VMD Tcl script that draws the C-alpha trace (Angstrom):
set ca {
  {19.45 -2.37 -11.43}
  {19.41 -6.25 -9.53}
  {15.94 -7.22 -9.15}
  {16.60 -8.36 -5.71}
  {17.61 -4.52 -4.95}
  {14.00 -4.19 -4.26}
  {12.87 -4.18 -0.59}
  {8.88 -4.75 0.51}
  {7.71 -4.22 4.34}
  {4.45 -4.94 4.97}
  {2.16 -3.38 8.09}
  {-0.56 -4.77 8.88}
  {-3.67 -2.71 10.91}
  {-6.96 -3.96 12.48}
  {-10.11 -2.43 10.61}
  {-12.41 -1.90 13.29}
  {-15.04 0.77 14.74}
  {-11.89 2.38 16.51}
  {-9.52 2.55 13.06}
  {-7.69 5.72 12.29}
  {-6.17 6.18 8.90}
  {-2.68 6.17 8.94}
  {-0.64 9.17 7.41}
  {0.19 7.25 4.76}
  {-2.92 5.89 3.76}
  {-4.38 7.22 0.30}
  {-7.54 8.91 1.30}
  {-9.85 8.35 -1.28}
  {-9.58 4.53 -0.17}
  {-13.18 3.13 0.79}
  {-12.13 2.15 3.90}
  {-10.24 5.64 4.94}
  {-13.16 7.99 3.53}
  {-15.89 6.07 6.11}
  {-13.22 6.37 9.23}
  {-13.74 10.08 8.92}
  {-15.66 12.98 10.32}
  {-18.76 12.99 13.13}
  {-20.01 10.01 12.17}
  {-16.92 8.15 11.76}
  {-17.50 5.28 14.18}
  {-21.20 4.80 13.68}
  {-19.91 4.76 9.89}
  {-17.42 1.93 10.76}
  {-19.79 -0.22 13.19}
  {-22.76 -0.34 10.16}
  {-20.41 -0.80 7.84}
  {-18.77 -4.22 9.63}
  {-22.92 -5.10 10.46}
  {-23.39 -5.50 6.84}
  {-20.58 -7.15 6.21}
  {-21.33 -9.64 8.87}
  {-25.49 -10.03 8.26}
  {-24.09 -11.02 4.36}
  {-21.54 -13.45 5.10}
  {-24.22 -14.89 7.61}
  {-26.68 -15.29 4.61}
  {-24.47 -16.58 1.80}
  {-23.00 -19.40 4.34}
  {-26.84 -20.30 5.57}
  {-25.82 -24.06 5.69}
  {-25.80 -25.05 8.87}
  {-26.41 -21.57 10.60}
  {-29.44 -21.53 11.54}
  {-29.92 -18.36 13.54}
  {-27.50 -16.79 10.38}
  {-25.04 -15.21 13.17}
  {-22.36 -18.09 13.05}
  {-19.89 -16.44 11.40}
  {-17.99 -12.76 11.93}
  {-15.57 -11.00 9.52}
  {-12.03 -9.44 10.59}
  {-10.22 -7.26 8.49}
  {-6.93 -5.61 8.20}
  {-5.49 -3.62 6.25}
  {-2.24 -4.74 4.49}
  {0.39 -1.52 3.83}
  {2.65 -2.27 1.57}
  {6.19 -0.20 1.40}
  {8.91 -0.70 -1.48}
  {12.15 0.86 -1.29}
  {13.60 0.03 -4.62}
  {17.07 2.17 -3.75}
  {17.86 0.47 -1.40}
  {18.59 3.94 0.71}
  {15.79 3.17 3.69}
  {13.47 5.73 1.73}
  {10.35 3.74 1.52}
  {7.38 4.41 -0.57}
  {3.69 3.16 -0.19}
  {3.13 0.89 -2.78}
  {-0.56 -0.40 -2.44}
  {-2.98 -1.33 -0.30}
  {-5.52 -4.02 -0.12}
  {-7.84 -5.54 2.63}
  {-7.60 -9.48 4.21}
  {-10.37 -11.25 5.67}
  {-10.24 -13.62 8.69}
  {-13.47 -15.52 9.32}
  {-14.38 -16.32 12.15}
  {-16.25 -19.38 13.31}
  {-18.41 -18.90 16.79}
  {-19.85 -22.53 16.34}
  {-16.59 -24.67 16.05}
  {-14.57 -21.63 17.80}
  {-12.10 -21.59 14.93}
  {-10.44 -18.54 13.12}
  {-8.70 -18.35 10.04}
  {-7.46 -16.70 7.03}
  {-9.83 -15.60 4.47}
  {-8.76 -13.99 1.21}
  {-6.13 -11.22 0.62}
  {-6.95 -8.51 -1.82}
  {-10.36 -6.93 -1.98}
  {-10.19 -3.90 -2.36}
  {-7.26 -2.41 -4.19}
  {-5.15 1.03 -3.69}
  {-2.45 2.35 -5.04}
  {-0.91 5.35 -5.52}
  {0.96 4.57 -8.70}
  {-2.41 3.53 -10.34}
  {-3.41 7.22 -8.94}
  {-0.81 8.90 -10.66}
  {-1.81 6.84 -14.53}
  {-5.30 7.48 -14.33}
  {-5.60 10.95 -12.93}
  {-2.23 12.17 -14.12}
  {-0.75 10.75 -16.79}
  {-3.69 9.39 -18.79}
  {-5.37 13.28 -18.44}
  {-2.37 15.21 -19.58}
  {-1.92 12.66 -22.34}
  {-5.16 13.18 -23.19}
  {-5.65 17.21 -22.92}
  {-6.86 18.91 -26.04}
  {-6.93 15.45 -28.07}
  {-9.98 14.98 -30.03}
  {-10.09 11.65 -29.41}
  {-9.47 9.56 -26.34}
  {-6.09 7.23 -26.43}
  {-3.46 5.36 -24.60}
  {-0.04 6.41 -23.54}
  {2.57 4.04 -24.70}
  {3.19 1.36 -21.84}
  {0.36 2.50 -19.86}
  {0.08 0.18 -16.58}
  {3.16 -1.65 -17.51}
  {5.56 -0.35 -14.79}
  {2.64 -0.51 -11.93}
  {1.39 -4.26 -13.33}
  {5.69 -5.31 -12.92}
  {5.44 -3.71 -9.53}
  {2.50 -5.76 -8.36}
  {4.02 -9.01 -10.06}
  {6.98 -8.55 -8.41}
  {5.71 -7.97 -4.96}
  {3.16 -10.97 -5.52}
  {6.31 -13.58 -5.95}
  {8.41 -11.71 -3.47}
  {9.98 -13.76 -0.43}
  {8.55 -10.81 1.23}
  {4.72 -12.23 0.18}
  {4.86 -15.62 0.56}
  {6.19 -15.11 4.38}
  {3.18 -13.62 5.29}
  {0.26 -15.24 2.80}
  {-0.04 -18.51 0.96}
  {-2.69 -17.75 -1.14}
  {-2.79 -15.19 -4.14}
  {-4.51 -12.25 -3.81}
  {-8.35 -11.97 -5.45}
  {-9.66 -7.81 -5.62}
  {-12.86 -7.50 -6.28}
  {-14.11 -4.06 -7.92}
  {-17.60 -3.09 -9.39}
  {-18.16 -3.15 -13.00}
  {-17.70 -0.69 -15.78}
  {-20.36 1.58 -16.33}
  {-19.66 2.01 -19.91}
  {-19.99 -1.58 -20.96}
  {-23.29 -4.30 -21.08}
  {-22.70 -7.72 -19.59}
  {-24.68 -10.84 -20.75}
  {-25.79 -13.35 -18.04}
  {-24.71 -16.33 -19.30}
  {-26.14 -20.21 -17.90}
  {-23.04 -20.99 -15.44}
  {-23.81 -20.53 -12.22}
  {-21.42 -21.26 -8.97}
  {-22.79 -22.17 -5.64}
  {-21.17 -19.26 -3.90}
  {-20.47 -16.47 -7.33}
  {-23.75 -16.74 -8.53}
  {-24.48 -16.62 -11.72}
  {-21.41 -15.56 -14.16}
  {-21.81 -12.39 -16.71}
  {-19.70 -11.79 -19.75}
  {-18.92 -8.06 -20.79}
  {-19.46 -6.88 -24.48}
  {-15.78 -5.92 -24.73}
  {-12.98 -5.32 -22.26}
  {-12.71 -1.78 -20.56}
  {-9.72 0.02 -19.37}
  {-9.39 -1.19 -16.36}
  {-9.59 -5.11 -17.49}
  {-6.40 -4.35 -19.41}
  {-4.88 -2.20 -16.62}
  {-4.89 -5.12 -14.14}
  {-4.10 -7.59 -17.03}
  {-0.99 -6.13 -17.00}
  {-0.64 -6.97 -13.20}
  {-0.98 -10.68 -14.26}
  {-4.51 -10.60 -13.27}
  {-7.56 -12.46 -15.51}
  {-10.81 -11.10 -14.47}
  {-14.71 -13.18 -14.37}
  {-18.05 -11.33 -13.39}
  {-20.16 -13.30 -11.01}
  {-23.42 -11.76 -9.62}
  {-24.53 -13.60 -6.33}
  {-27.52 -14.50 -4.81}
  {-29.51 -11.72 -3.52}
  {-27.41 -9.38 -5.01}
  {-28.42 -6.73 -7.37}
  {-25.37 -6.49 -9.88}
  {-22.08 -8.63 -10.89}
  {-19.17 -8.19 -9.44}
  {-15.59 -8.16 -11.18}
  {-13.21 -10.67 -9.40}
  {-9.59 -9.68 -10.32}
  {-7.64 -13.22 -9.77}
  {-4.50 -15.48 -10.33}
  {-4.72 -18.74 -11.30}
  {-8.52 -20.85 -11.06}
  {-10.80 -18.67 -9.11}
  {-13.47 -21.53 -8.57}
  {-11.52 -23.64 -7.26}
  {-8.40 -22.45 -5.87}
  {-10.38 -21.14 -3.09}
  {-12.97 -22.37 -0.39}
  {-16.67 -21.05 -0.24}
  {-16.16 -19.40 3.13}
  {-12.85 -17.80 1.34}
  {-15.02 -16.52 -1.18}
  {-17.88 -15.48 0.50}
  {-15.57 -13.46 2.99}
  {-14.62 -11.18 -0.45}
  {-18.28 -11.23 -1.24}
  {-19.51 -9.78 1.77}
  {-16.92 -7.31 2.02}
  {-16.54 -5.98 -1.01}
  {-20.47 -6.10 -1.75}
  {-20.82 -3.54 1.53}
  {-18.27 -1.37 0.37}
  {-19.70 -1.13 -3.04}
  {-23.16 -0.61 -1.43}
  {-22.25 2.45 -0.14}
  {-20.31 3.61 -2.89}
  {-22.23 3.05 -5.69}
  {-26.16 2.08 -4.71}
  {-26.68 3.40 -8.28}
  {-25.68 -0.15 -8.97}
  {-25.10 -2.34 -6.26}
  {-28.22 -1.19 -3.56}
  {-30.77 -0.74 -7.09}
  {-34.19 -1.77 -6.66}
  {-34.42 -3.14 -9.50}
  {-31.80 -6.43 -10.36}
  {-29.89 -7.06 -12.94}
  {-31.22 -8.83 -16.15}
  {-30.02 -10.77 -19.35}
  {-28.11 -7.96 -20.72}
  {-26.92 -5.43 -18.05}
  {-25.89 -2.24 -18.41}
  {-24.92 -0.57 -14.89}
  {-26.13 3.21 -14.35}
  {-24.33 5.66 -12.60}
  {-27.32 8.04 -12.68}
  {-30.11 5.53 -11.56}
  {-32.33 7.16 -9.31}
  {-33.86 3.79 -8.44}
  {-31.97 2.68 -5.68}
  {-31.88 2.69 -1.61}
  {-28.92 4.85 0.13}
  {-27.55 2.89 3.02}
  {-27.16 4.55 6.69}
  {-23.48 5.27 5.97}
  {-22.19 8.68 5.24}
  {-19.52 8.21 2.11}
  {-18.21 11.93 0.67}
  {-18.03 11.02 -3.26}
  {-17.11 14.58 -4.41}
  {-14.10 14.28 -1.93}
  {-13.27 10.93 -3.17}
  {-12.62 12.57 -6.83}
  {-10.79 15.43 -6.41}
  {-8.03 13.87 -4.08}
  {-7.25 11.05 -7.10}
  {-5.53 13.72 -9.01}
  {-3.65 14.90 -5.35}
  {-2.56 11.12 -4.80}
  {-1.42 11.04 -8.60}
  {0.77 14.27 -7.80}
  {2.27 12.87 -4.91}
  {3.27 9.72 -6.78}
  {4.50 11.42 -9.24}
  {6.62 13.90 -6.69}
  {7.74 11.41 -4.66}
  {8.16 7.95 -6.67}
  {8.59 8.66 -10.18}
  {10.09 11.93 -11.01}
  {12.69 10.93 -8.08}
  {13.56 7.01 -9.38}
  {12.84 7.43 -12.87}
  {16.37 6.28 -14.42}
  {15.92 3.54 -11.83}
  {12.41 2.56 -12.48}
  {13.33 2.37 -16.27}
  {15.93 -0.05 -15.88}
  {13.89 -2.06 -13.63}
  {11.67 -2.45 -15.97}
  {13.52 -2.79 -19.32}
  {14.69 -6.05 -17.48}
  {11.68 -7.19 -15.79}
  {10.49 -10.22 -17.65}
}
mol new
graphics top color blue
foreach p $ca { graphics top sphere $p radius 0.5 }
foreach p [lrange $ca 0 end-1] q [lrange $ca 1 end] { graphics top cylinder $p $q radius 0.2 }
display resetview
């Protein structure tokens, strides 16, 4: 199987207060979860307001009224046809930020990535990993865990389709792990804030490393906890301050909604920080988010990937993976 047998199709939809999730969107995705139920439009409006307020608070220079900027979000859905038969599987979904400067009337691209959704990752964590450890006395990781997903992601980022649509590498911003300890360093960035380092690598770090991504942990000014930034290249120098702020404001907002125990905590992370999802000392946003449903759907989505992607194309995927450097 030749490497160029893969065909990627990229679709874009605006994430605003009128957003309706598509049939192929993973329903556990942050933005899709917010866009359902009786309060869907109010949820979306409140989340976007939080993002814009946070952006202006961080981009405070030449912004005396705190309203110079607004952020626009597009959901980028990537479909892959690996057999050349016209059947495309929903590979990943990410967010792209755009920044509107109401002072100069400019509109320019922010960062691609931010949120990261993947059916194959659901399969790895919610099907393969669970079945591997079923009735085992000690937790372990399957052989080659995450390698196929990692190669698919790297292949997409290096593809012509990616280069035609995007001019910079993606940055993915996730929560810290609640079973790791993070120590504050002396390093401080004017936008990203103070840097933290974990006591050991998490399974998520190892998984994203197979996607070619490094990770650094920073806690921006007036944040409650560090964020995990996964990136290629040089995070601090490859992106402008406003680009970085677009990611911080977007993903910190989602984390405040989804993990208020960590990111909307009333006590700020100190020199030594242990995230705690049982932390009762936190504030709740006025945005409805169904975390129980999110957890229940992950396995169903992993099974979907197994049935419609992993099993039907197993031989092709194994052959391609073995030959992909």
